[in-house]
KOLMAR-186930 format. One record per residue (C-alpha): x, y, z; residue number from 0. Coordinates in nm, 4 decimals. Layout:
% residues N
> X, Y, Z, NUM
...
***
This chain:
% residues 412
> -0.1755, 1.5419, 6.3053, 0
> -0.1140, 1.2105, 6.1338, 1
> -0.4810, 1.1866, 6.0387, 2
> -0.4749, 1.5379, 5.8951, 3
> -0.1574, 1.4684, 5.6980, 4
> -0.3103, 1.1520, 5.5585, 5
> -0.6303, 1.3354, 5.4674, 6
> -0.4385, 1.6070, 5.2893, 7
> -0.2337, 1.3421, 5.1088, 8
> -0.5489, 1.1640, 4.9929, 9
> -0.7006, 1.4915, 4.8833, 10
> -0.3935, 1.5754, 4.6786, 11
> -0.3825, 1.2300, 4.5180, 12
> -0.7500, 1.2508, 4.4346, 13
> -0.6969, 1.5941, 4.2845, 14
> -0.4104, 1.4561, 4.0703, 15
> -0.6274, 1.1746, 3.9352, 16
> -0.9046, 1.4230, 3.8643, 17
> -0.6573, 1.6488, 3.6832, 18
> -0.5307, 1.3592, 3.4688, 19
> -0.8834, 1.2549, 3.3777, 20
> -0.9598, 1.6127, 3.2878, 21
> -0.6482, 1.6364, 3.0670, 22
> -0.7388, 1.3108, 2.8902, 23
> -1.0888, 1.4505, 2.8288, 24
> -0.9340, 1.7701, 2.6931, 25
> -0.7156, 1.5616, 2.4615, 26
> -1.0220, 1.3689, 2.3418, 27
> -1.1979, 1.6984, 2.2674, 28
> -0.8951, 1.8162, 2.0701, 29
> -0.9029, 1.4894, 1.8727, 30
> -1.2718, 1.5399, 1.7951, 31
> -1.1784, 1.8808, 1.6542, 32
> -0.8918, 1.7161, 1.4580, 33
> -0.6397, 1.9259, 1.6514, 34
> -0.3983, 1.6388, 1.6857, 35
> -0.0917, 1.8455, 1.7779, 36
> -0.2732, 1.9881, 2.0789, 37
> -0.3939, 1.6407, 2.1791, 38
> -0.0395, 1.5015, 2.1608, 39
> 0.0914, 1.7884, 2.3745, 40
> -0.1754, 1.7374, 2.6419, 41
> -0.1178, 1.3624, 2.6565, 42
> 0.2587, 1.4051, 2.6783, 43
> 0.2147, 1.6359, 2.9786, 44
> 0.0376, 1.3646, 3.1848, 45
> 0.2184, 1.0584, 3.0483, 46
> 0.4501, 1.0153, 3.3495, 47
> 0.1569, 1.0150, 3.5947, 48
> -0.0591, 0.7629, 3.4040, 49
> 0.1567, 0.4573, 3.4753, 50
> 0.0516, 0.4417, 3.8387, 51
> -0.3203, 0.4979, 3.7821, 52
> -0.6160, 0.2615, 3.7627, 53
> -0.6708, 0.0560, 3.4495, 54
> -0.9686, 0.2639, 3.3336, 55
> -0.7590, 0.5805, 3.3346, 56
> -0.4786, 0.4010, 3.1495, 57
> -0.7263, 0.2585, 2.8990, 58
> -0.8701, 0.6013, 2.8177, 59
> -0.5204, 0.7493, 2.7965, 60
> -0.3874, 0.4897, 2.5502, 61
> -0.6977, 0.5072, 2.3302, 62
> -0.6635, 0.8853, 2.3163, 63
> -0.2925, 0.8544, 2.2393, 64
> -0.3575, 0.6031, 1.9627, 65
> -0.6224, 0.8230, 1.8024, 66
> -0.4055, 1.1350, 1.8336, 67
> -0.1089, 0.9776, 1.6556, 68
> -0.3187, 0.7897, 1.3971, 69
> -0.5253, 1.0935, 1.3002, 70
> -0.8313, 1.0940, 1.0768, 71
> -0.6330, 0.9784, 0.7713, 72
> -0.3731, 0.7244, 0.8897, 73
> -0.2404, 0.6714, 0.5373, 74
> -0.1063, 1.0278, 0.5499, 75
> 0.0737, 0.9884, 0.8829, 76
> 0.4427, 0.9076, 0.9207, 77
> 0.5437, 0.5501, 0.9963, 78
> 0.6894, 0.6702, 1.3272, 79
> 0.3549, 0.8204, 1.4348, 80
> 0.1634, 0.5109, 1.3263, 81
> 0.3984, 0.2903, 1.5240, 82
> 0.3370, 0.5008, 1.8366, 83
> -0.0383, 0.4844, 1.7700, 84
> -0.0264, 0.1072, 1.7171, 85
> 0.1670, 0.0492, 2.0379, 86
> -0.0888, 0.2636, 2.2258, 87
> -0.3784, 0.0616, 2.0808, 88
> -0.2018, -0.2609, 2.1829, 89
> -0.1770, -0.1298, 2.5394, 90
> -0.5487, -0.0454, 2.5315, 91
> -0.6252, -0.3970, 2.4017, 92
> -0.4328, -0.5491, 2.6945, 93
> -0.6409, -0.3350, 2.9286, 94
> -0.9610, -0.4716, 2.7754, 95
> -1.0746, -0.1824, 2.5567, 96
> -1.3394, -0.3057, 2.3115, 97
> -1.2645, -0.0498, 2.0373, 98
> -0.8852, -0.0749, 2.0330, 99
> -0.8669, -0.3918, 1.8227, 100
> -1.0740, -0.2373, 1.5445, 101
> -0.8646, 0.0803, 1.5552, 102
> -0.5429, -0.1215, 1.5347, 103
> -0.6833, -0.3122, 1.2373, 104
> -0.7650, 0.0137, 1.0595, 105
> -0.4140, 0.1423, 1.1275, 106
> -0.2448, -0.1745, 0.9991, 107
> -0.4635, -0.1773, 0.6878, 108
> -0.3495, 0.1784, 0.6194, 109
> 0.0141, 0.0694, 0.6519, 110
> -0.0330, -0.2248, 0.4141, 111
> -0.2298, -0.0256, 0.1551, 112
> 0.0293, 0.2500, 0.1661, 113
> 0.3030, -0.0120, 0.1249, 114
> 0.1279, -0.1471, -0.1861, 115
> 0.1173, 0.2056, -0.3298, 116
> 0.4890, 0.2418, -0.2557, 117
> 0.5659, -0.0890, -0.4244, 118
> 0.3748, 0.0159, -0.7355, 119
> 0.5855, 0.3330, -0.7388, 120
> 0.9001, 0.1228, -0.6823, 121
> 0.9575, 0.2825, -0.3414, 122
> 1.0590, -0.0534, -0.2007, 123
> 1.2435, 0.0678, 0.1095, 124
> 0.9398, 0.2667, 0.2240, 125
> 0.7146, -0.0311, 0.1546, 126
> 0.9412, -0.2634, 0.3529, 127
> 0.9401, -0.0286, 0.6529, 128
> 0.5596, -0.0068, 0.6558, 129
> 0.5114, -0.3821, 0.6170, 130
> 0.7585, -0.4539, 0.8945, 131
> 0.5840, -0.2015, 1.1199, 132
> 0.2519, -0.3764, 1.0546, 133
> 0.4136, -0.7087, 1.1470, 134
> 0.5749, -0.5566, 1.4564, 135
> 0.2336, -0.4418, 1.5798, 136
> 0.0884, -0.7915, 1.5471, 137
> 0.3503, -1.0634, 1.5266, 138
> 0.0876, -1.3252, 1.4473, 139
> 0.0733, -1.1846, 1.0924, 140
> 0.4109, -1.3235, 0.9888, 141
> 0.3148, -1.2911, 0.6225, 142
> 0.3759, -0.9155, 0.6579, 143
> 0.7344, -0.9869, 0.7653, 144
> 0.7740, -1.2082, 0.4582, 145
> 0.6433, -0.9312, 0.2304, 146
> 0.8698, -0.6803, 0.4060, 147
> 1.1694, -0.9010, 0.3285, 148
> 1.0620, -0.9298, -0.0353, 149
> 1.0230, -0.5507, -0.0662, 150
> 1.3642, -0.4912, 0.0884, 151
> 1.5106, -0.7389, -0.1618, 152
> 1.3422, -0.5631, -0.4545, 153
> 1.4886, -0.2370, -0.3278, 154
> 1.8342, -0.4004, -0.3132, 155
> 1.8480, -0.3215, 0.0581, 156
> 2.0136, -0.6565, 0.1188, 157
> 2.1191, -0.6016, 0.4806, 158
> 1.7589, -0.5332, 0.5835, 159
> 1.6245, -0.8166, 0.3670, 160
> 1.8749, -1.0598, 0.5168, 161
> 1.7747, -0.9587, 0.8703, 162
> 1.4061, -1.0140, 0.7930, 163
> 1.4660, -1.3462, 0.6162, 164
> 1.6740, -1.4669, 0.9090, 165
> 1.3886, -1.3794, 1.1456, 166
> 1.1572, -1.5891, 0.9285, 167
> 1.4029, -1.8775, 0.9226, 168
> 1.4550, -1.8628, 1.3007, 169
> 1.0792, -1.8867, 1.3610, 170
> 1.0587, -2.1765, 1.1110, 171
> 0.8084, -1.9791, 0.9041, 172
> 0.6391, -2.1801, 0.6311, 173
> 0.3505, -1.9775, 0.4883, 174
> 0.1943, -2.2981, 0.3547, 175
> -0.1826, -2.3241, 0.3548, 176
> -0.4913, -2.2584, 0.1462, 177
> -0.6140, -1.9446, -0.0311, 178
> -0.9862, -1.9005, -0.0829, 179
> -1.1389, -1.7482, -0.3967, 180
> -1.4785, -1.6779, -0.5524, 181
> -1.5945, -1.4967, -0.8641, 182
> -1.7529, -1.1533, -0.8223, 183
> -2.0738, -1.1833, -1.0238, 184
> -2.0844, -0.8116, -1.1064, 185
> -1.7286, -0.7924, -1.2446, 186
> -1.6675, -1.1538, -1.3448, 187
> -1.3279, -1.1415, -1.1717, 188
> -1.1913, -1.3954, -0.9289, 189
> -1.1242, -1.2409, -0.5875, 190
> -0.9264, -1.3671, -0.2879, 191
> -1.0690, -1.3720, 0.0651, 192
> -0.8974, -1.3656, 0.4030, 193
> -1.0306, -1.7073, 0.5006, 194
> -1.2975, -1.9670, 0.4236, 195
> -1.5532, -1.8136, 0.6608, 196
> -1.5326, -1.4753, 0.4903, 197
> -1.5557, -1.6342, 0.1445, 198
> -1.8579, -1.8459, 0.2453, 199
> -2.0306, -1.5415, 0.3931, 200
> -1.9980, -1.3547, 0.0630, 201
> -2.1253, -1.6594, -0.1257, 202
> -2.4421, -1.6575, 0.0844, 203
> -2.5104, -1.2981, -0.0234, 204
> -2.5527, -1.4195, -0.3811, 205
> -2.3028, -1.1637, -0.5117, 206
> -2.0288, -1.4255, -0.5524, 207
> -2.0144, -1.7720, -0.7075, 208
> -1.7737, -2.0444, -0.8267, 209
> -1.5770, -2.0896, -0.5024, 210
> -1.2293, -2.2343, -0.5429, 211
> -0.9362, -2.3109, -0.3184, 212
> -0.5670, -2.2978, -0.4082, 213
> -0.2907, -2.4636, -0.2160, 214
> -0.0099, -2.2286, -0.1111, 215
> 0.3236, -2.4127, -0.1005, 216
> 0.5746, -2.3737, 0.1798, 217
> 0.8072, -2.0750, 0.1452, 218
> 1.0869, -2.2245, 0.3591, 219
> 1.3010, -2.3274, 0.0629, 220
> 1.2518, -1.9879, -0.1013, 221
> 1.3523, -1.8094, 0.2207, 222
> 1.6636, -2.0239, 0.2537, 223
> 1.7453, -1.9626, -0.1126, 224
> 1.7032, -1.5862, -0.0729, 225
> 1.9296, -1.5855, 0.2322, 226
> 2.1888, -1.7721, 0.0278, 227
> 2.1498, -1.5450, -0.2765, 228
> 2.1919, -1.2339, -0.0639, 229
> 2.5130, -1.3757, 0.0802, 230
> 2.6348, -1.4373, -0.2752, 231
> 2.5311, -1.0842, -0.3749, 232
> 2.7438, -0.9603, -0.0856, 233
> 3.0385, -1.1694, -0.2067, 234
> 3.0017, -1.4406, 0.0591, 235
> 2.9333, -1.7482, -0.1569, 236
> 3.0500, -1.9911, 0.1111, 237
> 2.7944, -1.8579, 0.3592, 238
> 2.5290, -1.8924, 0.0922, 239
> 2.6084, -2.2560, 0.0232, 240
> 2.6332, -2.3234, 0.3969, 241
> 2.2816, -2.1854, 0.4488, 242
> 2.1456, -2.4281, 0.1887, 243
> 2.3506, -2.7191, 0.3245, 244
> 2.2223, -2.6668, 0.6794, 245
> 1.8634, -2.6628, 0.5571, 246
> 1.9198, -2.9787, 0.3521, 247
> 2.0664, -3.1638, 0.6488, 248
> 1.7295, -3.1276, 0.8193, 249
> 1.5323, -3.2037, 0.5018, 250
> 1.7554, -3.4180, 0.2748, 251
> 1.4693, -3.5226, 0.0452, 252
> 1.3189, -3.1769, 0.0027, 253
> 1.3289, -3.1245, -0.3739, 254
> 1.2534, -2.7519, -0.3401, 255
> 1.5716, -2.7120, -0.1335, 256
> 1.7651, -2.9135, -0.3911, 257
> 1.6371, -2.6761, -0.6587, 258
> 1.7397, -2.3801, -0.4453, 259
> 2.0866, -2.5311, -0.4123, 260
> 2.0989, -2.5821, -0.7892, 261
> 2.0023, -2.2173, -0.8353, 262
> 2.2892, -2.1106, -0.6084, 263
> 2.5385, -2.3065, -0.8174, 264
> 2.3932, -2.1532, -1.1325, 265
> 2.4274, -1.8026, -0.9885, 266
> 2.7855, -1.8727, -0.8863, 267
> 2.8674, -1.9901, -1.2410, 268
> 2.8911, -2.3650, -1.1724, 269
> 2.6567, -2.4859, -1.4492, 270
> 2.7841, -2.8447, -1.4263, 271
> 2.6892, -2.8751, -1.0604, 272
> 2.3568, -2.7127, -1.1384, 273
> 2.2773, -2.9760, -1.4031, 274
> 2.3807, -3.2610, -1.1731, 275
> 2.1449, -3.1518, -0.8978, 276
> 1.8537, -3.0934, -1.1373, 277
> 1.8941, -3.4454, -1.2743, 278
> 1.8906, -3.5843, -0.9182, 279
> 1.5706, -3.3949, -0.8493, 280
> 1.4067, -3.5470, -1.1564, 281
> 1.5221, -3.8953, -1.0559, 282
> 1.3533, -3.8547, -0.7193, 283
> 1.0184, -3.7502, -0.8600, 284
> 0.9873, -3.8020, -1.2382, 285
> 0.6055, -3.7837, -1.2459, 286
> 0.5645, -3.4656, -1.0436, 287
> 0.4039, -3.2008, -1.2661, 288
> 0.4623, -2.9286, -1.0051, 289
> 0.8329, -3.0129, -0.9984, 290
> 0.8644, -2.9682, -1.3734, 291
> 0.6629, -2.6469, -1.3449, 292
> 0.9038, -2.5138, -1.0785, 293
> 1.1987, -2.6080, -1.2957, 294
> 1.0370, -2.4106, -1.5756, 295
> 1.0030, -2.1065, -1.3492, 296
> 1.3693, -2.1381, -1.2491, 297
> 1.4748, -2.1639, -1.6133, 298
> 1.2751, -1.8500, -1.6989, 299
> 1.4412, -1.6636, -1.4123, 300
> 1.7750, -1.7700, -1.5528, 301
> 1.6793, -1.6425, -1.8987, 302
> 1.6869, -1.9948, -2.0451, 303
> 1.3613, -2.0101, -2.2482, 304
> 1.4414, -2.3371, -2.4295, 305
> 1.4844, -2.5218, -2.0990, 306
> 1.1723, -2.3573, -1.9621, 307
> 0.9687, -2.4679, -2.2669, 308
> 1.0898, -2.8251, -2.2242, 309
> 1.0019, -2.8342, -1.8525, 310
> 0.6558, -2.6815, -1.9024, 311
> 0.5790, -2.9332, -2.1770, 312
> 0.6793, -3.2111, -1.9376, 313
> 0.4474, -3.0655, -1.6729, 314
> 0.1580, -3.0550, -1.9211, 315
> 0.2186, -3.4156, -2.0297, 316
> 0.1782, -3.5245, -1.6673, 317
> -0.1047, -3.2831, -1.5833, 318
> -0.2884, -3.1640, -1.8978, 319
> -0.5147, -2.9395, -1.6862, 320
> -0.2370, -2.7266, -1.5331, 321
> -0.3460, -2.3864, -1.6652, 322
> -0.0463, -2.2007, -1.5180, 323
> 0.1926, -2.4273, -1.7126, 324
> 0.0235, -2.3341, -2.0421, 325
> 0.0470, -1.9626, -1.9553, 326
> 0.4152, -1.9871, -1.8679, 327
> 0.4865, -2.2017, -2.1720, 328
> 0.3405, -1.9280, -2.3917, 329
> 0.5395, -1.6673, -2.1990, 330
> 0.8609, -1.8709, -2.2419, 331
> 0.8122, -1.8780, -2.6179, 332
> 0.7564, -1.5012, -2.6177, 333
> 1.0763, -1.4407, -2.4165, 334
> 1.2637, -1.4375, -2.7491, 335
> 1.0508, -1.1489, -2.8783, 336
> 1.2420, -0.8663, -2.7078, 337
> 1.5727, -0.9525, -2.8726, 338
> 1.3957, -0.9571, -3.2104, 339
> 1.2397, -0.6155, -3.1420, 340
> 1.5769, -0.4759, -3.0320, 341
> 1.7373, -0.5986, -3.3536, 342
> 1.4530, -0.4529, -3.5635, 343
> 1.4847, -0.1153, -3.3934, 344
> 1.8596, -0.1121, -3.4597, 345
> 1.8249, -0.1492, -3.8354, 346
> 1.8718, 0.1324, -4.0812, 347
> 1.6873, 0.2140, -4.4035, 348
> 1.9076, 0.0356, -4.6571, 349
> 1.7728, -0.2362, -4.8887, 350
> 1.9582, -0.5008, -4.6891, 351
> 1.8220, -0.3637, -4.3625, 352
> 1.4673, -0.3615, -4.4992, 353
> 1.5068, -0.7230, -4.6065, 354
> 1.6384, -0.8156, -4.2626, 355
> 1.3481, -0.6275, -4.1014, 356
> 1.0968, -0.8374, -4.2986, 357
> 1.2744, -1.1574, -4.1966, 358
> 1.2665, -1.0560, -3.8308, 359
> 0.8988, -0.9620, -3.8579, 360
> 0.8223, -1.3117, -3.9891, 361
> 1.0231, -1.4598, -3.7020, 362
> 0.8252, -1.2485, -3.4553, 363
> 0.4937, -1.3570, -3.6118, 364
> 0.6080, -1.7181, -3.5892, 365
> 0.6636, -1.6750, -3.2148, 366
> 0.3099, -1.5412, -3.1770, 367
> 0.1636, -1.8328, -3.3695, 368
> 0.3539, -2.0821, -3.1541, 369
> 0.2469, -1.9169, -2.8274, 370
> -0.1227, -1.8671, -2.9083, 371
> -0.2410, -2.2333, -2.8800, 372
> -0.0939, -2.2644, -2.5287, 373
> -0.2436, -1.9354, -2.4117, 374
> -0.5819, -2.0245, -2.5585, 375
> -0.5691, -2.3604, -2.3810, 376
> -0.4952, -2.1778, -2.0549, 377
> -0.8047, -1.9610, -2.1021, 378
> -1.0093, -2.2693, -2.1897, 379
> -0.9045, -2.4219, -1.8556, 380
> -0.9347, -2.0970, -1.6588, 381
> -1.1627, -1.8350, -1.8129, 382
> -1.0584, -1.5850, -1.5429, 383
> -0.6872, -1.5947, -1.6215, 384
> -0.6326, -1.2221, -1.6768, 385
> -0.2661, -1.2606, -1.7782, 386
> -0.3398, -1.5081, -2.0569, 387
> -0.6419, -1.3108, -2.1815, 388
> -0.4491, -0.9810, -2.1982, 389
> -0.1568, -1.1481, -2.3777, 390
> -0.3974, -1.2961, -2.6343, 391
> -0.5531, -0.9518, -2.6897, 392
> -0.2050, -0.8060, -2.7504, 393
> -0.0963, -1.0860, -2.9843, 394
> -0.4127, -1.0887, -3.1956, 395
> -0.3927, -0.7092, -3.2204, 396
> -0.0438, -0.7470, -3.3682, 397
> -0.1620, -1.0225, -3.6029, 398
> -0.4639, -0.8217, -3.7160, 399
> -0.7146, -1.0817, -3.5944, 400
> -0.9880, -0.8368, -3.4959, 401
> -1.2478, -1.1062, -3.4297, 402
> -1.0158, -1.2714, -3.1763, 403
> -0.9342, -0.9343, -3.0206, 404
> -1.3060, -0.8707, -2.9688, 405
> -1.3562, -1.2216, -2.8287, 406
> -1.0878, -1.1917, -2.5622, 407
> -1.1631, -0.8289, -2.4781, 408
> -1.5182, -0.9398, -2.3998, 409
> -1.3726, -1.1792, -2.1422, 410
> -1.1832, -0.9066, -1.9560, 411
***
């Protein structure tokens, strides 16, 4: 009797495995027909039995589940479905499936591309959710967590941004490294590659040339600063200053942290303290062109064009080949243009107003003439600088310099 009971038990177990395999096959057929709802329903019905089965059955199940929830067009799926799909692909990867990694990569690319579309449409919360989901599916790509934090900040979702920034700070995220570029011979535009190997592979094809590398600075100070600024935004200035102080205790000579601290004091209205710290930074490293450049960026962010112009000129004196400093110097000069335009638009039609309009127009033209040499120098140093080239096209259009417009349009 015992033998018969055992035999029946084995027969039933074998039948169950067969049934599960059959259901997975049915789900795969439904996926092939793009009937994803049916596939999901079938897979849900056998989900509780799969956990105890052999790895091959589990592998097939999780691949089918991933494909069912990802669908043919992952960019059109909900974030919730893509997260389920990504987790299924990760399970399949752990079980040794050779296709799962590629499928997960396709899914994460869809999330990132969709996030970029959201950002361009100023749907920052949606973008942050997608970027964080991409990070959550592969925690080695911490840059996606950083971008998620930035998107949440842009969307003024400060609680979420603070949580993400704290995660970055806790893992001691830096983001420092190198970015690899080459010029696309067919378009003439400089393009970024994932890594050196990919860039070198494209160079060998002959379709790309002029390889360059750009150093990416550490983002630790920026992360700390953003944590502090969010605290201040939430009315917790003391917590903000404490965040900077704690970071500076570990890195007392880090000038980027000192600048972040100065920025905090500026935001809180303590201009005197801000100036004191900036002067200390300059004392520490008076011949650092990058430091002056960063000070210029900070001044622009604070809507202080005169200070920005001074700092960028200092950077250029130290490093005459710093193209980005010339671009930003031109942009700093042009920062005054909007207030001139606003004043011009507010004038009436009286004789006095017409006279004032002409005076403002001359002032605006003067700004253009001051900015042009710096922008042209930037293009001379970097012929692929799209921002400088477009600005020169706009300025020369306003000045009526058609030959210059044609020259710089030909470089686009």
